[in-house]
C-alpha positions in Angstrom: -9.1 21.1 17.1 -9.9 17.6 18.3 -7.4 15.6 20.4 -8.8 12.3 18.9 -6.5 10.3 16.6 -8.1 9.7 13.2 -7.4 6.3 11.6 -7.4 5.3 8.0 -5.0 7.8 6.5 -2.3 5.4 5.5 0.1 6.0 8.3 1.4 2.5 8.4 4.3 0.4 7.1 1.8 -1.8 5.2 0.3 1.2 3.3 3.6 2.9 2.5 5.2 -0.3 1.3 2.3 -1.2 -0.9 2.2 2.3 -2.4 5.9 2.3 -3.1 5.8 -1.1 -4.8 2.8 0.0 -6.9 4.6 3.3 -7.9 7.6 1.3 -9.0 5.3 -1.0 -11.0 3.5 2.0 -12.7 6.7 3.8 -13.5 8.5 0.7 -14.8 5.4 -0.4 -16.8 5.2 3.0 -18.4 8.8 3.0 -19.4 8.5 -0.6 -20.8 5.4 0.4 -22.7 7.2 3.4 -24.1 10.1 1.2 -25.4 7.6 -1.5 -26.6 8.9 -4.3 -24.4 5.7 -6.2 -24.1 6.8 -9.0 -21.7 8.2 -6.4 -19.3 4.9 -4.4 -19.4 3.1 -7.6 -18.2 5.8 -8.3 -15.6 5.2 -4.8 -14.1 1.4 -5.4 -14.3 2.0 -8.5 -12.2 4.1 -6.4 -9.8 1.2 -4.0 -9.6 -1.1 -6.8 -8.5 1.5 -8.0 -5.9 1.7 -4.4 -4.5 -2.1 -4.3 -4.2 -2.2 -7.6 -2.4 0.8 -6.7 -0.3 -1.1 -4.2 1.8 -3.7 -6.8 3.0 -1.0 -9.3 3.8 1.2 -6.9 5.7 -1.9 -5.5 7.5 -2.8 -9.1 8.7 0.8 -9.6 9.8 0.5 -6.6 12.1 2.2 -3.9 10.1 -1.1 -2.0 9.6 -2.1 1.2 11.4 -2.1 0.8 15.2 -5.3 1.6 17.1 -4.6 3.8 20.1 -6.0 3.0 23.5 -8.1 6.1 23.6 -10.0 5.0 20.5 -10.6 1.6 21.9 -12.1 3.1 25.0 -14.4 5.3 23.1 -15.6 2.5 20.8 -16.1 -0.2 23.5 
């Protein structure tokens, strides 16, 4: 096994928060669709878009995956 830390597997607050928001949007949108509440389906579709954009925003605010010093040394 390698001792190197692999990045890009979603181990960050930004990734988890975004995924949870999108799961809520999908679940709520599915239930609203099942009960034929059209305006609520569109509201959850908007929430899905917010969840997708949230990852990038949180990542830029510093809540993304942290790069370890060992990786910085190897790539510099």
